[in-house]
C-alpha positions as CSV (number, residue, x, y, z in Angstrom):
1,M,68.9,-164.5,14.3
2,A,65.4,-163.6,13.2
3,N,65.8,-160.1,14.6
4,N,68.8,-159.4,12.4
5,Y,68.0,-158.0,8.9
6,I,70.3,-158.9,6.0
7,L,70.2,-157.2,2.6
8,V,71.7,-159.0,-0.4
9,L,72.7,-157.3,-3.6
10,D,73.6,-159.2,-6.8
11,N,73.2,-158.5,-10.5
12,N,73.1,-162.2,-11.1
13,K,69.5,-163.2,-10.4
14,K,70.3,-166.9,-10.1
15,D,73.0,-166.4,-7.5
16,L,70.7,-163.9,-5.7
17,K,67.8,-166.3,-5.5
18,E,70.1,-169.2,-4.3
19,L,71.6,-167.1,-1.5
20,T,68.2,-165.5,-0.5
21,D,66.5,-168.9,-0.3
22,F,69.4,-170.2,1.8
23,L,69.2,-167.4,4.3
24,N,65.4,-167.6,4.5
25,E,65.8,-171.4,5.3
26,N,68.1,-170.4,8.1
27,K,65.5,-168.1,9.6
28,F,67.0,-164.7,8.8
29,T,65.0,-161.7,7.9
30,V,66.3,-161.0,4.4
31,K,65.7,-158.7,1.4
32,S,67.3,-159.1,-2.0
33,I,67.8,-156.5,-4.7
34,D,69.5,-156.8,-8.2
35,K,70.4,-153.2,-8.8
36,S,72.9,-151.1,-6.9
37,D,70.8,-148.0,-7.7
38,S,68.1,-149.4,-5.3
39,L,70.4,-149.5,-2.4
40,A,69.8,-146.0,-1.1
41,K,66.1,-146.5,-1.3
42,E,66.3,-149.7,0.7
43,F,68.4,-147.9,3.4
44,D,65.7,-145.2,3.7
45,V,63.1,-147.9,4.4
46,K,65.2,-149.9,6.8
47,T,68.9,-150.0,7.6
48,P,70.2,-153.6,7.4
49,D,72.5,-155.1,10.0
50,L,74.5,-156.8,7.3
51,L,75.0,-156.3,3.6
52,I,76.2,-159.0,1.2
53,L,77.4,-157.7,-2.2
54,P,79.6,-158.9,-5.0
55,V,82.8,-157.0,-6.1
56,E,81.7,-157.3,-9.7
57,L,78.6,-155.1,-10.1
58,E,77.3,-153.5,-13.3
59,K,77.5,-149.8,-12.5
60,I,79.9,-149.6,-9.6
61,N,82.7,-151.8,-8.2
62,G,81.5,-153.4,-4.9
63,I,84.8,-152.4,-3.2
64,D,84.1,-148.7,-4.0
65,L,80.5,-149.1,-2.9
66,C,81.7,-150.6,0.4
67,S,84.2,-147.7,0.9
68,Q,81.4,-145.2,0.4
69,L,79.1,-146.9,2.9
70,K,81.8,-147.1,5.5
71,S,82.6,-143.4,5.1
72,K,79.1,-142.2,6.0
73,K,77.8,-141.9,9.5
74,N,74.4,-143.4,8.8
75,T,75.8,-146.6,7.2
76,E,79.3,-147.0,8.7
77,N,78.1,-149.6,11.2
78,I,76.5,-151.9,8.7
79,F,78.5,-155.1,8.4
80,V,79.6,-155.8,4.8
81,I,80.6,-159.1,3.3
82,L,82.1,-158.8,-0.2
83,I,82.2,-161.7,-2.6
84,S,84.5,-161.8,-5.6
85,K,84.7,-164.0,-8.7
86,K,88.4,-163.1,-9.2
87,K,90.7,-165.0,-7.0
88,E,93.3,-162.2,-6.7
89,E,95.3,-161.1,-3.7
90,F,94.8,-157.5,-4.8
91,S,91.0,-157.9,-4.6
92,L,91.3,-159.2,-1.0
93,I,93.6,-156.4,0.1
94,A,91.5,-153.8,-1.6
95,A,88.3,-155.1,-0.1
96,L,89.6,-155.1,3.5
97,D,91.1,-151.7,3.0
98,S,87.7,-150.5,1.9
99,G,86.3,-151.4,5.4
100,A,84.7,-154.7,4.5
101,D,84.1,-156.9,7.5
102,D,84.7,-160.1,5.6
103,F,85.6,-161.3,2.1
104,L,84.9,-164.5,0.2
105,F,85.7,-165.9,-3.2
106,H,83.4,-167.7,-5.6
107,P,82.2,-170.4,-5.6
108,I,80.6,-169.7,-2.3
109,H,80.3,-172.5,0.2
110,L,77.0,-171.5,1.8
111,R,77.8,-173.2,5.2
112,V,81.0,-171.2,5.4
113,L,79.2,-168.0,4.6
114,L,76.6,-168.9,7.2
115,S,79.3,-169.2,9.9
116,R,80.8,-165.9,8.9
117,I,77.4,-164.2,9.1
118,K,76.7,-165.6,12.5
119,A,80.0,-164.5,13.8
120,L,79.5,-160.9,12.6
121,L,75.9,-160.7,13.9
122,K,77.0,-162.1,17.3
123,R,79.5,-159.4,17.5
124,K,76.8,-156.8,16.8
125,N,74.5,-158.3,19.4
126,W,77.2,-158.2,22.0
127,E,78.1,-154.6,21.2
128,G,74.5,-153.6,21.8
129,R,74.9,-154.6,25.4
130,Y,77.3,-151.8,26.2
131,S,76.9,-148.1,26.3
132,E,79.2,-146.0,24.1
133,N,79.9,-143.9,27.1
134,E,80.8,-146.8,29.4
135,E,84.5,-146.2,30.1
136,L,85.9,-149.8,30.1
137,V,84.3,-153.2,29.8
138,I,86.3,-156.5,30.0
139,D,84.5,-159.1,27.9
140,T,85.9,-162.4,29.2
141,E,83.7,-164.6,26.9
142,R,85.2,-163.0,23.7
143,Y,88.5,-162.0,25.2
144,I,88.2,-158.4,24.1
145,V,88.2,-155.0,25.8
146,I,85.6,-152.4,25.0
147,K,86.3,-148.8,25.7
148,K,83.4,-146.4,25.2
149,G,81.9,-148.7,22.6
150,K,85.1,-149.4,20.7
151,E,86.6,-152.9,20.7
152,F,90.2,-153.8,21.3
153,Y,91.8,-157.2,20.9
154,L,94.7,-157.8,23.2
155,P,97.1,-160.7,23.4
156,K,96.4,-163.1,26.3
157,K,98.8,-161.8,28.9
158,E,97.9,-158.2,28.2
159,F,94.3,-159.1,28.5
160,E,95.0,-160.8,31.9
161,I,96.9,-157.9,33.3
162,L,94.2,-155.4,32.3
163,S,91.5,-157.7,33.8
164,L,93.5,-157.9,37.1
165,L,93.7,-154.1,37.2
166,K,90.0,-153.8,36.4
167,S,89.1,-156.2,39.2
168,K,89.9,-153.5,41.7
169,P,89.8,-150.1,40.0
170,N,92.1,-147.4,41.6
171,K,94.0,-150.0,43.6
172,V,97.7,-149.9,43.1
173,F,99.1,-153.3,42.1
174,S,102.8,-153.8,42.6
175,R,104.8,-155.5,39.9
176,D,105.3,-158.5,42.3
177,E,101.5,-158.8,42.8
178,I,101.0,-158.8,39.0
179,K,103.7,-161.4,38.5
180,N,102.4,-163.7,41.3
181,S,98.9,-163.5,40.1
182,L,99.5,-164.2,36.4
183,W,102.7,-166.2,36.0
184,T,103.6,-169.6,37.4
185,N,107.0,-169.8,35.7
186,F,108.9,-166.8,37.0
187,E,111.8,-167.5,34.7
188,Q,109.5,-166.0,32.0
189,V,109.2,-162.8,33.9
190,R,112.6,-161.1,33.4
191,G,113.5,-157.5,34.2
192,R,110.8,-155.1,33.0
193,T,108.4,-157.7,31.5
194,V,105.4,-156.3,33.3
195,D,106.4,-152.7,32.3
196,V,106.6,-153.7,28.7
197,H,103.1,-155.3,28.8
198,I,101.7,-152.2,30.4
199,R,103.2,-150.0,27.7
200,K,101.7,-152.2,25.0
201,I,98.2,-152.0,26.7
202,R,98.5,-148.2,26.9
203,E,99.4,-148.0,23.2
204,K,96.1,-149.8,22.4
205,I,93.6,-148.4,24.8
206,G,95.1,-145.0,25.6
207,E,97.6,-143.6,28.0
208,E,95.1,-142.0,30.4
209,L,93.5,-145.1,32.0
210,I,96.6,-146.7,33.6
211,S,98.7,-144.6,35.8
212,T,102.2,-145.4,37.3
213,V,102.8,-145.0,41.0
214,K,106.6,-144.5,41.1
215,G,108.4,-147.2,43.1
216,V,105.1,-149.1,43.7
217,G,103.3,-150.3,40.6
218,Y,100.2,-149.5,38.5
219,R,96.6,-148.7,38.9
220,L,93.6,-148.5,36.6
221,K,91.9,-145.1,36.9
222,L,88.1,-145.3,36.6
223,D,85.6,-142.7,37.9
């Protein structure tokens, strides 16, 4: 984790010191600031991988600040964890709508925060392994699909169908082949079950990658 840079913003200097010391103890590269006005200057020096900031700031609401960061090209990929002292559902919804990657309420349980940070940074480190131009990647460790750098989370059966198609790109898989490969209880596979799963996959990753061969089945089209 030492290669990941975390920036912490908090007007409360006591909370700021406690969190910064904790992150340093856990071997993160961390910088702390106590004024939101200093944020732009810090980004000019070095863009953080992850930003931790409270909702309640002196000059700007942390939710509004997060929304601003997520709307700009040079800062949209920074992970943001928002922390609020107000335990309101409205705050949670507004924070997630602003683009925040995670949200916590005070009092902070530092070990919980640590696990959230590690999960986000792990995601970033995995994303760096793939080219944004790579057409389709099946990540079997995290159970996600990556299309040109963008992640898609699919339900288990949809993921398995897409993985099967990806195992032999451009091969036409019949509906019976798909059923025999992925289902053991055929009573669960009624009528157009496979067709419905294919439709849902297309809705998520795009219509263009999976083609229908009439009367036969489906194939994954990759160059």
